[in-house]
C-alpha positions as CSV (number, residue, x, y, z in Angstrom):
1,M,189.5,316.8,192.2
2,I,189.5,318.4,195.6
3,G,192.0,321.3,195.7
4,F,192.2,321.7,191.9
5,E,189.8,324.4,190.7
6,I,189.5,327.9,189.3
7,L,187.1,330.2,191.1
8,S,185.7,333.6,190.0
9,R,186.8,336.7,191.9
10,K,183.6,338.4,193.0
11,R,185.0,341.8,194.1
12,A,188.2,343.9,194.0
13,V,189.3,347.2,195.5
14,S,189.0,350.1,193.1
15,A,191.9,351.6,191.1
16,E,191.2,354.9,192.9
17,L,191.7,353.4,196.3
18,V,194.8,351.7,195.2
19,E,196.3,355.0,194.1
20,K,195.4,356.7,197.4
21,F,197.2,354.0,199.3
22,R,200.3,354.4,197.1
23,K,201.1,357.6,198.9
24,L,201.4,355.9,202.3
25,P,204.3,353.9,203.8
26,V,203.4,350.3,204.6
27,A,204.7,350.8,208.2
28,N,202.2,353.6,208.8
29,I,199.4,351.4,207.6
30,S,200.6,348.5,209.7
31,D,200.6,350.6,212.8
32,C,196.9,351.5,212.2
33,M,196.1,347.8,211.9
34,S,197.3,347.3,215.4
35,R,200.5,345.7,214.1
36,M,198.7,342.4,213.8
37,A,199.0,341.8,210.0
38,A,202.2,341.0,208.0
39,G,203.2,338.8,205.1
40,G,206.1,337.4,207.0
41,A,209.7,338.7,207.3
42,R,210.9,336.0,204.8
43,L,209.0,337.6,201.9
44,R,211.4,340.3,200.7
45,P,211.4,342.5,197.6
46,M,213.5,340.7,194.9
47,H,213.2,343.7,192.5
48,D,214.6,347.2,192.6
49,G,212.2,348.3,195.4
50,T,209.5,349.9,193.3
51,L,206.2,350.1,195.3
52,L,203.7,347.3,194.9
53,A,199.9,348.0,195.1
54,G,196.8,346.4,193.6
55,P,194.0,343.9,194.2
56,A,194.9,340.3,194.9
57,L,194.4,337.5,192.5
58,T,195.2,334.5,194.7
59,V,196.8,331.2,193.8
60,R,197.4,328.2,196.2
61,T,199.6,325.6,194.6
62,R,201.5,322.5,195.5
63,P,205.1,323.4,196.6
64,G,207.4,323.4,193.5
65,D,204.6,323.4,190.9
66,N,203.6,326.5,188.8
67,L,200.9,325.2,186.5
68,M,198.2,327.2,188.2
69,V,200.5,330.3,188.3
70,H,200.7,330.1,184.5
71,K,196.9,330.0,184.3
72,A,196.6,333.0,186.7
73,L,198.9,335.1,184.5
74,G,196.3,334.6,181.7
75,L,193.4,335.4,184.0
76,A,194.8,338.5,185.8
77,Q,193.5,341.9,184.9
78,P,195.9,344.9,184.4
79,G,196.7,346.2,187.9
80,D,196.2,342.9,189.7
81,V,198.8,341.5,192.1
82,I,199.2,337.7,191.8
83,V,199.6,336.2,195.3
84,V,201.0,332.7,195.3
85,D,201.1,330.5,198.3
86,A,203.5,327.7,197.4
87,G,203.9,326.5,200.9
88,G,207.0,328.5,201.5
89,D,209.2,325.7,200.1
90,L,212.4,326.8,198.5
91,T,213.4,323.6,196.7
92,N,212.0,324.6,193.2
93,A,211.5,328.1,191.8
94,I,207.9,329.0,191.0
95,I,208.7,331.9,188.6
96,G,211.6,333.4,186.7
97,E,212.4,336.0,184.1
98,I,210.1,334.6,181.4
99,M,207.0,334.6,183.6
100,T,207.7,338.0,185.1
101,S,208.4,339.5,181.7
102,Y,205.0,338.1,180.5
103,A,203.3,339.4,183.6
104,E,204.7,342.9,183.1
105,S,203.7,342.9,179.4
106,R,200.1,342.2,180.5
107,G,200.0,345.1,182.9
108,I,200.0,343.0,186.0
109,A,201.1,345.1,189.1
110,G,203.4,342.5,190.6
111,I,203.8,338.9,191.9
112,I,204.2,337.5,195.4
113,I,205.6,334.0,195.8
114,N,205.5,332.3,199.2
115,G,208.3,330.1,197.8
116,A,211.4,330.6,195.6
117,I,212.2,332.4,192.3
118,R,215.1,332.1,189.9
119,D,216.7,334.5,187.4
120,S,217.2,336.7,190.5
121,G,219.8,339.0,188.9
122,T,217.5,340.0,186.1
123,I,214.6,340.5,188.5
124,R,216.8,342.5,191.0
125,R,217.5,345.0,188.2
126,S,213.9,345.3,187.2
127,A,211.2,347.7,188.4
128,F,208.5,345.0,188.2
129,P,207.6,344.2,191.8
130,V,208.4,340.6,192.8
131,Y,208.4,339.4,196.4
132,A,209.6,335.9,197.4
133,A,211.0,333.9,200.2
134,G,214.2,332.8,198.5
135,V,216.1,331.9,195.3
136,T,217.1,328.6,193.6
137,H,218.1,327.7,190.1
138,R,216.0,324.5,190.1
139,G,212.9,324.9,188.0
140,P,209.3,324.0,188.7
141,Y,206.9,321.2,187.8
142,K,203.7,321.7,185.9
143,D,201.3,319.0,187.2
144,G,199.0,320.8,189.7
145,P,197.0,320.7,191.8
146,G,196.0,324.2,192.9
147,V,193.3,326.7,193.5
148,I,192.9,330.1,191.9
149,N,190.8,332.8,193.7
150,G,190.6,330.9,196.9
151,T,191.6,332.1,200.4
152,V,195.3,332.0,201.1
153,A,197.4,332.8,204.1
154,L,201.0,334.1,204.3
155,D,202.6,333.7,207.7
156,G,199.1,334.1,209.3
157,M,198.0,337.0,207.1
158,T,194.8,336.0,205.4
159,I,194.2,337.2,201.9
160,E,190.9,337.1,200.1
161,P,190.6,337.6,196.3
162,G,190.2,341.3,195.6
163,D,191.8,342.5,198.9
164,L,194.3,345.3,198.5
165,I,198.0,344.2,198.5
166,L,200.7,346.6,199.4
167,G,204.5,346.2,199.4
168,D,207.5,348.4,199.9
169,E,211.0,347.8,201.2
170,D,209.7,347.0,204.7
171,G,207.5,344.1,203.4
172,L,204.0,343.1,202.5
173,L,200.6,344.0,203.9
174,C,197.0,342.9,203.0
175,I,194.2,345.5,203.5
176,P,190.8,343.6,203.8
177,F,188.3,344.8,201.1
178,D,185.7,345.8,203.7
179,Q,188.1,347.8,205.8
180,A,190.1,349.5,203.2
181,E,188.5,353.0,203.3
182,E,188.6,353.1,207.1
183,I,192.2,352.0,207.3
184,Y,193.1,354.6,204.6
185,Q,191.7,357.4,206.7
186,K,193.5,356.3,209.9
187,A,196.8,355.6,208.1
188,S,196.6,359.0,206.3
189,A,196.3,360.8,209.6
190,K,199.2,358.7,211.1
191,H,201.4,359.6,208.1
192,A,200.5,363.3,208.5
193,A,201.4,363.2,212.2
194,E,204.8,361.6,211.5
195,E,205.5,364.3,208.9
196,V,205.0,366.9,211.8
197,T,207.4,364.9,214.0
198,L,210.1,364.8,211.3
199,A,209.7,368.6,210.9
200,E,210.1,369.1,214.7
201,I,213.3,366.9,214.6
202,A,214.7,369.0,211.8
203,A,213.9,372.2,213.7
204,G,215.4,370.8,217.0
205,K,212.1,371.1,218.7
206,L,211.1,367.5,219.3
207,N,209.4,367.0,222.7
208,T,210.5,363.7,224.2
209,S,209.1,364.2,227.7
210,W,206.7,361.3,227.0
211,V,209.6,358.8,227.4
212,D,210.1,359.6,231.1
213,A,206.4,359.8,231.7
214,R,205.9,356.3,230.3
215,L,208.8,354.9,232.3
216,Q,207.4,356.3,235.5
217,E,204.0,354.9,234.6
218,L,205.5,351.5,234.2
219,G,207.4,351.7,237.6
220,C,210.9,352.3,236.3
221,A,213.2,354.0,238.8
222,L,214.6,357.2,237.3
223,P,217.7,359.0,238.6
224,A,217.1,361.9,240.9
225,Q,217.0,365.3,239.3
226,K,219.9,367.6,240.3
């Protein structure tokens, strides 16, 4: 059947690279990606805010159906992030406490649901990372179809199996496999520069002259200096 298959993941970012990215805020990384990538403002952390990081195992499923998500839980390797595109529909929950508990017991790093979850109170108190677009008590169907380890897109952010997925309280970001090392270097430098700025603020020495310079460059009329 078209749209009902399980593919093999051919590559994945290394555990070493995942750990390096854990030290960087998602916002810094996003800035270094020209602010062109985001998982969408609807996908929010449903857990206690613990950082999410790991290689993607992707699932595309019919809205309201979690059969292929169950299969993905069994296929995922420790450290994987299961990324589920369920069409963004909030009518039926795709996962709840039982599935997240099972995922955590298998060492899975977290789950992203472009759709709804249930058992939100339990998940909210948990450190196991879960991102979703909403909450409903209505449960899922288990009929398929769906694709595991195919390309998915969340609000225009394309995710290939094995890409690096990051999430913090600001939201989600996908780091393409082939660009991960380059992006890490740039984001690390960006983070270091912001640490210097924060130190200057704390010391009362922040130079904000660039604001007026930018306004003048853009043609804004500034008040005359007295």
